[in-house]
GUSE-350029 format. One record per residue: residue number from 1; residue in three letters; x, y negated, z of N, C-alpha, C, O, CB in turn. Coordinates in steps of 0.2 Angstrom, whole numbers, plus 2048, in hexadecimal, padded with zeros to 3 digits. Last residue first. Glycine has a CB too. Layout:
BEGIN
R   num   residu    nX    nY    nZ   caX   caY   caZ    cX    cY    cZ    oX    oY    oZ   cbX   cbY   cbZ
R   NUM      ALA     X     Y     Z     X     Y     Z     X     Y     Z     X     Y     Z     X     Y     Z
...
This chain:
BEGIN
R   num   residu    nX    nY    nZ   caX   caY   caZ    cX    cY    cZ    oX    oY    oZ   cbX   cbY   cbZ
R   147      LEU   4C3   342   8BC   4C5   33A   8B9   4C6   33C   8B1   4C8   337   8AE   4CC   337   8BE
R   146      HIS   4BB   34D   8C1   4B7   346   8C4   4BC   33F   8BE   4BA   33A   8BC   4B8   345   8D0
R   145      THR   4C6   355   8C3   4C0   357   8BF   4BC   352   8BE   4B9   352   8B9   4BB   35C   8C2
R   144      CYS   4CD   34E   8D0   4D2   34D   8C8   4CB   350   8C3   4CB   34D   8BE   4DB   354   8C7
R   143      ALA   4C4   352   8DB   4C5   34B   8D6   4C7   34B   8D0   4C4   348   8CB   4C9   346   8D8
R   142      CYS   4C4   35E   8DC   4BF   35C   8DA   4C1   354   8D7   4BF   352   8D1   4B9   35D   8E0
R   141      TRP   4D4   35F   8DE   4D1   362   8D9   4CE   35F   8D7   4CF   35C   8D2   4CE   367   8D9
R   140      ALA   4D2   357   8EB   4D7   354   8E5   4D4   357   8DE   4D3   353   8D9   4DF   355   8E6
R   139      PRO   4C3   357   8F4   4C8   35A   8F2   4CB   356   8EB   4C7   353   8E7   4C7   360   8F1
R   138      VAL   4C1   348   8FE   4BE   34B   8F7   4C4   34E   8F6   4CA   34B   8F5   4BC   345   8F1
R   137      ASP   4C7   341   909   4C4   349   90A   4C2   34A   904   4BF   34F   905   4BF   34B   910
R   136      ALA   4D4   339   905   4CD   33A   904   4CD   340   905   4D1   344   904   4C9   338   8FF
R   135      HIS   4E0   339   8FD   4E1   338   905   4DA   336   907   4DA   331   90A   4E6   333   908
R   134      VAL   4E1   33A   8F1   4E8   33B   8F4   4E6   33E   8FE   4E9   341   903   4ED   332   8F2
R   133      VAL   4D9   331   8EC   4D6   33A   8EA   4DB   33E   8F2   4DA   343   8F5   4DB   33D   8DD
R   132      ALA   4DD   325   8EE   4D7   327   8F2   4D5   32E   8F2   4D0   331   8F5   4D1   322   8F1
R   131      LEU   4E7   325   8E5   4EB   325   8ED   4E3   327   8F1   4E3   32B   8F6   4EF   31C   8F1
R   130      PHE   4E1   326   8DB   4E4   32D   8DB   4E7   32C   8E4   4E8   330   8E9   4EC   32E   8D4
R   129      CYS   4DA   319   8DA   4D8   320   8D8   4DB   324   8DC   4D7   327   8E0   4D9   323   8D2
R   128      ARG   4E6   30F   8DB   4E2   310   8E1   4DE   317   8E1   4DE   31A   8E6   4DD   30C   8E2
R   127      GLY   4EB   314   8CF   4ED   314   8D3   4EC   314   8DA   4EE   318   8DF   4EF   310   8D2
R   126      CYS   4E0   30F   8C6   4E2   314   8C6   4E4   317   8CB   4E2   31C   8CC   4E4   315   8C1
R   125      ARG   4E2   300   8C8   4DA   303   8CB   4DC   30D   8CA   4D8   311   8CD   4D0   2FF   8C4
R   124      GLY   4F0   2FD   8C9   4EB   2FD   8CE   4E5   301   8CD   4E4   306   8D0   4E8   2F5   8CF
R   123      TRP   4EF   301   8BB   4F3   303   8BE   4F0   304   8C4   4ED   30A   8C6   4F8   301   8BD
R   122      VAL   4E6   2F5   8B5   4E6   2FE   8B4   4E9   301   8B7   4E7   306   8B7   4E7   301   8AD
R   121      ASN   4EF   2EA   8B9   4E6   2EB   8BC   4E3   2F2   8BA   4DF   2F4   8BD   4DF   2E5   8B8
R   120      ALA   4FB   2EC   8B3   4F8   2EA   8BC   4F2   2EE   8BE   4F0   2F3   8C2   4F6   2E2   8BE
R   119      GLU   4F8   2E9   8A6   4F9   2F1   8A7   4F8   2F0   8B2   4F4   2F4   8B6   505   2F6   8A3
R   118      HIS   4F2   2DB   8A7   4EE   2E1   8A8   4F0   2E8   8A8   4EC   2ED   8A8   4E9   2E0   8A4
R   117      THR   4FC   2D6   8A9   4F7   2D4   8AF   4F4   2DB   8AE   4F3   2E0   8B1   4F1   2CC   8AF
R   116      GLY   503   2D8   89D   506   2D9   8A4   502   2DB   8A8   502   2E0   8AC   509   2D4   8A7
R   115      LEU   4FD   2D1   893   4FC   2DC   892   4FF   2DC   89B   4FC   2E0   89F   506   2E2   88B
R   114      ASN   4F8   2C6   88E   4F5   2CB   896   4F6   2D1   897   4F3   2D5   89A   4ED   2CB   898
R   113      GLN   4FE   2C5   884   4FE   2BF   888   4FE   2C3   890   501   2C3   895   4F8   2B9   886
R   112      VAL   4F2   2CC   879   4FC   2CD   87C   502   2CB   884   507   2CE   887   500   2C8   875
R   111      CYS   4E5   2D3   87E   4EA   2CD   87D   4F1   2CF   87C   4F4   2D3   87F   4EA   2C7   882
R   110      SER   4E0   2E4   882   4E1   2DD   882   4E6   2D7   881   4EB   2D7   884   4E1   2DE   887
R   109      SER   4E2   2F1   87C   4DA   2EC   87B   4DA   2E7   87B   4D7   2E3   878   4D5   2EC   87E
R   108      ALA   4EF   2F6   880   4ED   2F3   877   4E6   2EF   875   4E5   2EC   870   4ED   2FB   871
R   107      LEU   4E8   2F9   88C   4ED   2F6   88B   4EE   2F1   883   4EF   2EB   882   4F1   2FC   88C
R   106      THR   4E1   305   887   4DF   2FE   88D   4E1   2F7   88B   4DE   2F2   88A   4E3   2FF   895
R   105      ARG   4E8   30E   881   4E4   309   87C   4DF   304   881   4DB   300   87F   4DF   30F   877
R   104      VAL   4F4   30E   88B   4F5   30B   883   4EE   309   880   4ED   303   87D   4F8   312   87D
R   103      MET   4EA   318   894   4ED   30F   895   4EF   30B   88F   4EE   305   88F   4F2   30F   899
R   102      ILE   4E6   321   88C   4E3   31D   88F   4E4   314   891   4E1   30F   891   4E1   321   893
R   101      SER   4F3   327   889   4EE   325   883   4E8   321   887   4E4   31E   883   4EB   32D   87F
R   100      LYS   4F7   329   896   4FB   326   892   4F5   321   88F   4F4   31B   890   4FF   32C   88E
R    99      THR   4EE   334   898   4EC   32F   89D   4F2   32A   89A   4F0   325   89C   4ED   331   8A6
R    98      TYR   4ED   341   88F   4EA   33C   88E   4E8   335   895   4E2   332   895   4E6   340   88B
R    97      GLU   4FA   343   892   4FA   33F   88D   4F4   33B   88A   4F3   336   886   4FC   342   889
R    96      MET   4F8   349   89F   4FD   344   89F   4FD   33F   897   4FE   339   897   505   348   8A0
R    95      ALA   4EF   352   89B   4ED   34F   8A1   4F2   346   89E   4F0   341   89C   4F1   355   8AB
R    94      VAL   4F9   35B   896   4F2   356   88E   4F0   351   894   4F1   34B   892   4E6   35D   88A
R    93      PHE   501   35F   89E   506   358   896   4FE   357   898   4FD   352   89B   50A   35B   88B
R    92      ARG   4FA   366   8A7   4FE   35F   8A9   4FF   35B   8A4   4FD   355   8A4   504   35F   8AB
R    91      ASN   4F6   371   89E   4F2   36A   8A1   4F3   362   8A4   4F0   35D   8A4   4F1   36C   8A6
R    90      ARG   503   376   89C   4FF   371   897   4FB   36D   89A   4FC   367   89B   4FA   374   892
R    89      GLY   510   374   8A6   50A   375   8A3   507   372   89E   508   36D   89B   508   375   8A6
R    88      GLY   51A   36E   8AE   51D   370   8A9   516   373   8A5   517   374   89F   524   374   8AB
R    87      TYR   516   36B   8BD   51B   367   8B9   51C   368   8B2   51F   364   8AE   522   369   8BB
R    86      CYS   50C   371   8BF   50D   369   8C0   512   366   8BC   513   361   8B9   50E   367   8C6
R    85      THR   510   37E   8BD   509   37B   8BA   508   373   8B9   505   36F   8B5   503   37F   8BE
R    84      ALA   51A   37F   8C7   51A   380   8C0   515   37D   8BD   517   379   8B8   51A   385   8BF
R    83      ILE   510   37F   8D2   517   37C   8D2   517   37A   8CA   515   374   8C8   51E   383   8D3
R    82      LEU   509   38A   8D0   505   382   8D1   50C   37D   8CF   50C   378   8CC   502   381   8DA
R    81      ASP   50E   395   8D2   50C   392   8CC   509   38B   8CB   508   388   8C6   508   397   8C9
R    80      ALA   515   390   8DF   51B   392   8DC   516   391   8D2   518   38D   8CE   51E   39B   8DF
R    79      MET   50A   392   8E7   50E   38E   8E9   511   38C   8DF   510   388   8DB   514   392   8EF
R    78      GLY   505   39E   8E1   500   399   8E3   506   392   8E2   506   38E   8DD   4FC   39A   8EC
R    77      CYS   50A   3A9   8DB   503   3A9   8D6   501   3A3   8DA   4FC   3A1   8D8   4FC   3B1   8D5
R    76      SER   517   3AC   8E1   517   3AA   8DD   50F   3A5   8D9   50F   3A0   8D6   51A   3AE   8DB
R    75      GLU   50F   3A6   8F5   510   3AC   8EE   511   3A8   8E7   50F   3A2   8E6   508   3B2   8EC
R    74      MET   505   39F   8FB   50C   39E   8FB   510   3A2   8F6   515   3A0   8F5   50D   39E   902
R    73      PHE   4FB   3A4   8FB   4FB   39D   8F8   501   398   8F7   503   393   8F6   4F6   398   8FD
R    72      THR   4FA   3B0   900   4FB   3AF   8FA   4FC   3A9   8F4   4FD   3A9   8EE   4F7   3B1   8FB
R    71      SER   4F8   3AD   90E   500   3AD   90C   500   3AE   904   505   3AE   901   505   3B3   911
R    70      ASP   4EA   3AC   911   4EF   3A7   90F   4F7   3A6   90C   4FA   3A1   909   4EE   3A4   913
R    69      SER   4E0   3B7   908   4E6   3B5   90D   4E7   3AE   90C   4E4   3AA   907   4EF   3BA   90B
R    68      ILE   4CF   3B9   909   4D6   3B6   904   4DC   3B5   908   4DC   3B0   90B   4D4   3AE   900
R    67      THR   4C2   3B9   90D   4C9   3BE   910   4CE   3BE   90D   4D1   3C3   90D   4C8   3C5   911
R    66      PRO   4BD   3AF   90A   4BD   3B1   911   4C4   3B4   911   4CA   3B2   913   4B8   3B7   914
R    65      TYR   4B8   3A9   8FD   4BA   3B0   8FC   4BC   3AF   905   4C0   3AA   903   4C1   3B2   8F5
R    64      LEU   4B4   39A   8FD   4B0   3A0   8F7   4B1   3A8   8F8   4AE   3AD   8F6   4B4   39F   8EE
R    63      ALA   4BC   396   906   4B6   395   908   4B1   39A   902   4AC   39D   904   4B6   38D   907
R    62      LYS   4C9   39A   8FF   4C7   39B   906   4BF   39C   908   4BC   3A1   90B   4C9   396   90A
R    61      SER   4CA   392   8F7   4C8   397   8F5   4C6   39C   8F9   4C3   3A1   8F7   4CA   398   8F1
R    60      PHE   4CB   383   8FC   4C3   386   8F8   4C1   38D   8F6   4BC   390   8F4   4C2   382   8F0
R    59      ARG   4D4   385   904   4D0   384   906   4C9   384   903   4C3   385   905   4D3   37F   909
R    58      ARG   4DE   387   8FA   4DD   38B   900   4D7   38D   901   4D4   392   901   4E0   389   905
R    57      MET   4DD   37D   8F2   4DC   381   8EF   4DB   387   8F4   4D7   38B   8F3   4E1   381   8EA
R    56      GLU   4E0   372   8FB   4DA   374   8FA   4D9   378   8F5   4D3   377   8F2   4D6   36E   8F9
R    55      ASP   4F0   375   8FC   4EC   374   903   4E4   376   901   4E1   37B   904   4EC   369   907
R    54      LEU   4F0   373   8EF   4F4   377   8F2   4F0   37A   8F6   4EC   37F   8F5   4F9   374   8F6
R    53      GLY   4EF   366   8F0   4EB   369   8EA   4EC   36F   8ED   4E7   371   8EE   4ED   369   8E2
R    52      LYS   4F7   35D   8F9   4F1   35C   8FA   4ED   361   8F6   4E7   362   8F8   4EF   355   8F8
R    51      ARG   504   361   8EF   500   363   8F9   4FB   364   8FA   4F8   369   8FC   500   35E   8FF
R    50      LEU   501   35A   8E4   501   363   8E6   501   365   8EB   4FE   36B   8EC   504   366   8E5
R    49      ILE   4FF   34D   8E9   4FC   350   8E6   4F8   359   8E6   4F3   35C   8E7   4FE   34E   8E1
R    48      ALA   50B   34C   8EE   504   34B   8F0   500   34D   8F0   4FD   350   8F4   503   348   8EF
R    47      SER   514   34B   8E1   515   350   8E6   50E   350   8EC   50C   356   8EE   51E   34E   8EA
R    46      LYS   50E   341   8DC   50C   345   8DA   50D   34C   8DE   508   350   8DE   50E   345   8D6
R    45      THR   514   337   8E4   50E   337   8E5   50B   33D   8DE   505   33C   8DC   50C   32E   8E4
R    44      ASN   520   338   8E1   51D   337   8E9   518   33A   8EA   517   33F   8EE   51C   331   8EC
R    43      PRO   525   336   8D6   524   33C   8D8   522   33E   8DD   521   344   8DF   528   33D   8D9
R    42      GLY   517   329   8CA   520   32D   8CE   51F   334   8D3   51A   337   8D3   523   327   8D5
R    41      LEU   50E   325   8C5   50E   321   8CC   516   326   8CF   518   326   8D5   504   323   8D2
R    40      GLY   50D   323   8B6   514   324   8B8   513   322   8BF   517   31E   8C2   51B   31F   8B4
R    39      LEU   502   328   8B0   501   322   8B4   50A   321   8B5   50C   31B   8B5   4FA   323   8BE
R    38      GLY   505   335   8AF   506   332   8A9   501   329   8AB   4FD   325   8A8   502   339   8A2
R    37      ASP   508   33B   8BA   50F   33B   8B5   50C   335   8B2   50F   330   8B2   511   343   8AF
R    36      VAL   4FA   33B   8BE   4FF   338   8C2   506   338   8BB   507   333   8B9   500   33E   8CA
R    35      MET   4F6   345   8B5   4F3   33F   8B4   4F7   339   8B8   4F7   334   8B7   4EB   33E   8B5
R    34      GLY   4FB   34F   8B6   4FE   34D   8B2   4FC   346   8B1   4FE   342   8AD   4FE   351   8AD
R    33      ALA   4F7   352   8C4   4FC   352   8C2   501   350   8BE   506   34F   8BF   4FD   356   8C1
R    32      GLY   4E9   354   8C0   4EA   350   8C3   4F3   34C   8C4   4F4   346   8C4   4E7   352   8C7
R    31      LEU   4EC   361   8BB   4E8   35C   8B7   4EA   355   8BA   4EC   350   8B6   4DF   35F   8B8
R    30      ALA   4F1   368   8C3   4F5   368   8BD   4F0   362   8B9   4F2   35F   8B4   4F6   371   8B8
R    29      ILE   4E3   36B   8CB   4EA   367   8CC   4EE   366   8CA   4F1   361   8CC   4EE   369   8CF
R    28      ILE   4DF   374   8C0   4DB   36D   8C3   4E0   369   8C6   4E0   364   8C3   4D4   36F   8C9
R    27      ASN   4E6   37F   8C0   4E7   37C   8BC   4E3   375   8BD   4E5   370   8B9   4E7   380   8B7
R    26      LYS   4E5   383   8CE   4EB   382   8CB   4EC   37C   8C7   4EF   377   8C7   4ED   388   8C7
R    25      LEU   4DB   38D   8CB   4D8   387   8CF   4DF   381   8CD   4DD   37B   8CB   4D7   38A   8D9
R    24      THR   4E1   398   8C6   4D9   392   8C3   4DA   38D   8C6   4DB   388   8C3   4CF   394   8C7
R    23      GLY   4E8   3A0   8D0   4EA   39F   8C6   4E3   39A   8C3   4E0   39B   8BE   4EC   3AA   8BE
R    22      CYS   4E4   3A0   8DB   4E5   39B   8DA   4EA   399   8D1   4EE   395   8CF   4E8   399   8E0
R    21      MET   4D7   3A8   8D7   4D5   3A1   8DC   4DD   39B   8D8   4DC   396   8D5   4D7   3A4   8E8
R    20      GLU   4E0   3B2   8D5   4DC   3B1   8CF   4D9   3AB   8D3   4D7   3A8   8CE   4D6   3B7   8CD
R    19      ALA   4E5   3B6   8E2   4EA   3B4   8DD   4E5   3B2   8D6   4E8   3B1   8D1   4F0   3BB   8DB
R    18      GLY   4DB   3B9   8E8   4E1   3B0   8EA   4E2   3B0   8E6   4E1   3AA   8E3   4E9   3AF   8EF
R    17      ALA   4D5   3C2   8E4   4D2   3BE   8E3   4D5   3B6   8E6   4D3   3B0   8E5   4CB   3C0   8E5
R    16      VAL   4DF   3CD   8E7   4DD   3CC   8DC   4DA   3C6   8DF   4DC   3C1   8DC   4D5   3D3   8D6
R    15      ASP   4EC   3D0   8F2   4E8   3CA   8F1   4E5   3CA   8EC   4E8   3C6   8E9   4EA   3C4   8F2
R    14      ARG   4F8   3D4   8F0   4F1   3D8   8F0   4EA   3D5   8F2   4E4   3D7   8F2   4F3   3DE   8F5
R    13      VAL   506   3D3   8E6   501   3CF   8EA   4FC   3D4   8EB   4FD   3D9   8E7   4FD   3C8   8E6
R    12      LEU   516   3D6   8E6   50E   3D8   8E4   50A   3D6   8EB   50A   3D6   8F1   50C   3E3   8E3
R    11      THR   524   3CE   8E1   51F   3CF   8E4   519   3D1   8E2   516   3CF   8DD   51F   3CA   8E6
R    10      ILE   534   3D3   8D8   52D   3D3   8D7   528   3D4   8DB   526   3DA   8DC   52B   3D7   8D4
R     9      GLY   541   3CC   8D3   53E   3D0   8D3   537   3CF   8D5   534   3CA   8D2   540   3D2   8D6
R     8      PHE   553   3C9   8CC   54C   3C8   8CB   546   3CE   8D0   547   3D4   8CF   54A   3C7   8C2
R     7      TYR   55F   3CD   8D2   55E   3C7   8CF   556   3C5   8CC   555   3BF   8CB   562   3C7   8C9
R     6      ASP   560   3D9   8D4   566   3D4   8D8   562   3CD   8D8   561   3C8   8DC   56F   3D2   8D4
R     5      THR   552   3DF   8CF   559   3E1   8CF   559   3D7   8D3   555   3D2   8D4   55D   3E5   8C4
R     4      GLU   544   3E7   8CC   546   3E5   8CE   54E   3E5   8D1   551   3E9   8D5   541   3E6   8D1
R     3      PHE   53D   3F0   8C1   53D   3E9   8C1   540   3E4   8C7   53F   3DE   8C7   536   3E9   8C1
R     2      LEU   53E   3FD   8C5   541   3FD   8C0   542   3F5   8BF   547   3F3   8BD   53F   401   8BA
R     1      LYS   536   3FE   8D4   53E   3FA   8D3   542   3FB   8CC   548   3FB   8CC   543   3FD   8D8
């Protein structure tokens, strides 16, 4: 009751393992979201990473801890924390900046007259990679750790 007001509330989640898994795995998805931002792939690609990532967080967690509740992933420790981390977290920011720096170094190594073509080639390779991650059976969080 002390922290319960008309504009602020606290929800108690009794699923400790589920909350811990959410707090861990969301950081991996945030790396993918940052890479999407760094490549400038847009909000649809980023939302696909989040959607697929949340589902894979749930499936992976349940494989390790079968008693985890599906509803935990819809709580603040799940979906809300995933969204916050993928839009403003440190992991997203570092991945975004790292991806941008790779693109800058790659583009800078090309001769000036081929920059446009080379940029399209870099985006094409990276874009295909992200699209494959979103639509493949390979979990997005696993693919993000390999990029």
